[in-house]
Residue, then its C-alpha position, 0 to 999 in steps of 0.5 A: x554364336x546366334x544373331x542378335x539384333x542389337x542398338x544403333x549405338x552398340x553397332x558404332x561401337x562394334x563398327x569402330x573396333x572393326x574399322x568400318x563405317x556405313x555405306x549403301x550400295x550406290x544408286x540403291x538403298x541397299x547398306x552394307x558396313x565397309x572399310x572405305x568407299x569404292x567404285x560400288x560403295x558410297x559412305x555415308x553417314x550414320x544418321x542417314x544409315x539410321x533413317x534407311x533403317x527406319x524407312x525399310x524396317x531393317x535392323x542391325x543384327x551381330x554374332x560377336x564382331x560380324x554386323x548384318x543388316x536383315x528386315x526385323x524379325 
């Protein structure tokens, strides 16, 4: 299955089903999906996640229930 660009709404739906939340690597704007905060991952709001996506010209791509943040194609 190929990666397909998805909306933030679709990402929220997939994240909820997978039990993951929006996050970023602490001290950076590197976005991740995570089950919980950790030593390296800080959980953030969906609003902050979306602002970072837009600021850095990033998008969310999915294949099935798997999601990845990448530069917009």
